[in-house]
C-alpha positions, 0 to 999 in steps of 0.5 A: 342252132340260134340265128346268131350262130347260123349267121356267123356260119354264113359270114365265115363261109363268105370270108372263105369263098366270097359267095354263098348259095341258098341251096348249099346253106339249106343243106349245111345248116339243116334249116329251111329255105325261108330261114336261110333267106331271113338270115341273109336279109338280116345280114344284108341290113347290117351291110355284111353281104349283098344278096344276089339271085340264088344266094349272096356275095361279100360286099366291098366297102367303099366308105371309110369312117374318120380317124376319131370314129375308128379310134374308139373301136377295139382300144384294148386290142389295139394296145395289145397289138401295139405292144407286140409290134414294138417288140419286133422293131430293131433299135437304130433301124428305118421303120415306116408306119402307114396311116390308121388308128392301130399304127398311131397306137403302135407309134406310142410304143415306139417312142422309146426305141432308140435311134429310129428313122421313121417314115410315115404318111400319117399326121397322127403318127408324126404328131406322136413322135413330135410330142416325144422329141428325141435327139437320136430320132429322125421323122420324115412325114410325106406330103400329099392330100389328106384322106378321112383317116388323116393319111397323106396320099397322092403324087407328092406322097408317092414321090416321097416314098419311092426310092426309100429302103425301109427295114420294117413297115408297120401297115394298118389295114381296113380289112383282110380276107383270104381272097382279097388280101389286105384291103382299104376302101380308099383307092389313093390310100391303097396306091400309097400303101402299095408304094410303102410295101414295095419299099420295105424288107420286112412287112408287119401288118397290125390288124385286130380281129374285127378286120378279118372278113372285111373287104375294102374296094382296093387290095394293098397286098396279098396275105402271102406278102406279109412277113408277120401278122400281129392280131389279137386273141379275139381272132377265130379258130378258122381265121387263125388257120387260114392266116397261119397258112398264108402269112410268114408268121402269125402272132397273137397278142393277148388282150388284157382289158383295163391295163395301163396303156402307153401314153395314158 
């Protein structure tokens, strides 16, 4: 087994259990103690885990890249997911969109859905709908303090959201994990997202395959709270099984590289 294959096996176990023991890895991978420790060193240097006595644990991320940095990642996957999510939104309904690059992409596919009332705490989502002005649509932007992902959070955002009754919420997340659920590294953004989740009848989570196994500092909601999870065809087989057992419905969007994108 190649080093990259061993390390992926180690990460997969971390995603399932949150921790690994060197002795167990030696047995399951059929390699030496030193080989396992070198693999753990390599994964720790990438920030994928934290070594502890006798093994390693998954790391909880507390740093969040800015919106522009995240926008360039997994673009084809985000567009595939956005197309699928747009097909779930009913015309003339009330829909919420949280902040994030994936939800901003979803907004580009929702601009032609008639009669929507849109609630968002994302400056980028609001701008997408503003540029595509339609007389049959209402867009409400919460107030609040701005985070690195250009989300509006804090008491003003919470006051705007509480008491709302949304038909559908499209939630973007920083990570998803069997134990930790849907997470974000930003504590105040997590609080705002939780308020959005509480306000909706149907929760749709839009997350590309790279989010699986990532654990942010704060949990937004458990996997079981999600009615529909839309991810892309890059998601691994074990992740598909774990998610299908926990979310209401798992939808896999097929990625077609290089195709024309909404608004392009």
